[in-house]
N, C-alpha and C positions, 0 to 999 in steps of 0.2 A: 757345201754347207758346213759351217763350223759350229761346234757345240762346246759348251763350257766343260772343261775336264775337271774331275774331282778325284779324291783319293781312291774312289771305287771305280775300277776299269772293267766294264762288262765284257770286253774283248778278251780278257785273260781267262784261259781255260781252267786254271785252278779255282779262280773265284766263281766261274760258272758252275763248276762241280760243287762248290760249297753252297751256292744259292739254290741249285737244282741237282741233287745227286743222281736223279733218274736219267739225265742227259749226259751221255758219254761221248763227247765229240772226238776225243782222241782215238777211241776205239773205232768210231765210224770212219775217220780218216785213214787209219791203218788198214782196215778191211777194204776200203775203196782203192787204196794204193796197191794192195796185194792182188786184188782182182784185175786191175788194169795191167799190172806187170805180167800176170798169168796169161791174159789175153794177148799181150804183145809177143810173148814167147811162142804161143800157139800160132799166131799169125806169121811170125818169122819162119817157123818150121814148115808151114804150108807153102809159104812163098818160095823157099828153097826147093821143095819138092816140085812145085809147079815150074820153076826155072829149069830144073834138070830135064823134065819131060818136054818142055817147050823148046829146048835147044835142039831136039831131034825132029820137030815138025813145024812147018810154016803155019799150019792152021792153029797149032798150039801156041806158036809165037804170037799170032794175031789174037788168040784167046788170052794169051798172057798179057798182051797190051791192054786188052779190055779189062782183064782182072786187075792189072796194075792201076788202070784208071779208076776202077771200082774201089780198089784198096785206098787210093789217094782220096777218093770221095768219102770212103769210110773214115780215113784218118781225119779228113776235114770235118766230117760229121762228129767224130769223137772229140776233136778240138772244140768244135762249136758246143757240143754237149758239156765238155769240161768247162768251157768258158761260162756257159749258162749255169752250170752247177756252182762254179765259183762265185758268180754274180748272185745266185740265189742264196748261197751261204753268207755272202757279204750283206745281202738285204736282210736275211734272218738275223744276222749278228747286229746289224744297224738297228732293226726294229727292237731286238732284245735289249740293246744298249739304251734305246729311248725309253723302253718300259722300265728297266732297272733304274735308269737315271730319274725317271718320274717317281718311282717308288721311293728311292733314296731322298729325293727332294721333298716328297710328301711326308716321309718319316721325320726329316729335319723340321718341316713346317709343323707337324704334330708335336714334336718335342718342344719347339719354340712356344706353341700355344699352351702346352702343358706347363712349361716353366712360367709363362706369363700368368696362367691361372693360379699356380702355386704362389707366385709373387703377390698377386692380388689378394689371395686368401691370407697370406702371412700379414699383409698390410691391414686387412680387415680384422684379423685376430689381434694385431697390435693395437689398432684403434679401439677394439672392444675392450681389451685389457686396460687400456688407458682410461676409457670411459668408466669402467668398473672401479678402477683405482681412484679416479676423481670423485665418483659417487660415494665410495667408502670414506674417502677423506672428508667430503662434505658432511656425511652422516656422523663421522667421528667428531667433527668440529661442532655440529649442531648438538650432539650429545654432551660434549664438554660445556657448551654454552648453557644448555638447559640445566645441567648439574650445577654450574656456577650460579645461575639464577636461583635455583632451589636453595643452595647454600646461603646465598645472599638474603633471600626471603626468610630463611630460618634464623639467620643472624638478626635481621631486622625484627622478626617476631619476638626473638629472645630479648633483644634490646628494648622493644616496646613493652614487653611483659615486665622487665626489670624496672623500666621507668614508671610503669603503672603501679608496681609494687611499692617503689620508693614514694611515689606521689600519694598512694593510699596510706602508707605509713605516716607520711607528713600530715595528711588530713586527719587520720586517727589521732595522731599526737596533738594536733591543734584542738580537735573536738574534746579529747580527754582533758586537755589543759583548761578549756573553757568550762567543762563540767566541774573540774576541780575548783576553778575560780568561783563558779556559781555556788558550789557547796560551801566554800570558805566564806563567801559573802553572806550566804544564808545563815551559816553558823555565827558569824560576827553580828549579823542583824538580830538573830535570836538572842545572842548574849546581851546585846544592847537593849533589846526589848525586856529581857529578864532583869537587867540592871535598872532599867527605867521603872519597871514594875516594883522591884524591891525599893527603889528610891521613893516611889510614890507611897508604898505601904509604910515605909519608915517616916515619911513626912506626915502622913495621916496619923500615925501613932503618936508622933511628937505633938501634933496639934491637939490630939485627944488628951494627952498628958497635961498639956498646958491648960486646957479647959477645965480639967479636974482640979487644978490648983485654984 
C-alpha cells in the first residue's frame, strides 16, 4: 500500500522525538541489541562447556545432540520472536505514520479553513468599509444639496424682498405723486374759485357804482 509522502516523515527518529519526547526509540533499540548480544555470549559459553563434557560421554553426546536441537529450536524461536518484534515495530511505525500524517493533513485543512475564514472576513470588512464610505458620500452629497437649496431659497427670498421693496417704493411714489397732483389741483381750483369770487364782487361793485350815477 502506497501513501502520499510529505515533508514530514514520521519514520524519522529525530522527528519522532520532536513530536513525542517521551518515546525514546533509539534507547529501546540499543538496550534490546545489548541484551541479545549478552544472551548470545552466555549461550556460546554454555555450548562450549557442554561440547567439552559431551566429548567424553556417548550419553552426553546424545544429550548434546538434543541440546543442540533445542538450541536450534531456541535460535529459531528467537528469530521468529525477532521477526515478530520487527514486524510489530513496523506496524507501530506504520500506524504512527498514519496518525501523524492524519494530524498533519488535519492541521493543513484547519490552516486552510482559517485562511479562508480570514479571507472572507477581510472581504466582509472591505464591503462594509465600502458601504460606509458610499453612505457617507451620499450623506455629504445630500448635505451639500440641502445647503445649496437653502442658499438658493435665501437668495430668492432676498431677491423677492428687494423686488417687493422696489415695487413698494414705486407704488408709494405713484401715490405720493397722485396726492401732490390732487393737492395742486385743489389749490388751483381754490385759486380759481377765489378769483371768480373776487371777479363777481368786483362786477357787483361796478354795477352798484353805475347805478348810483
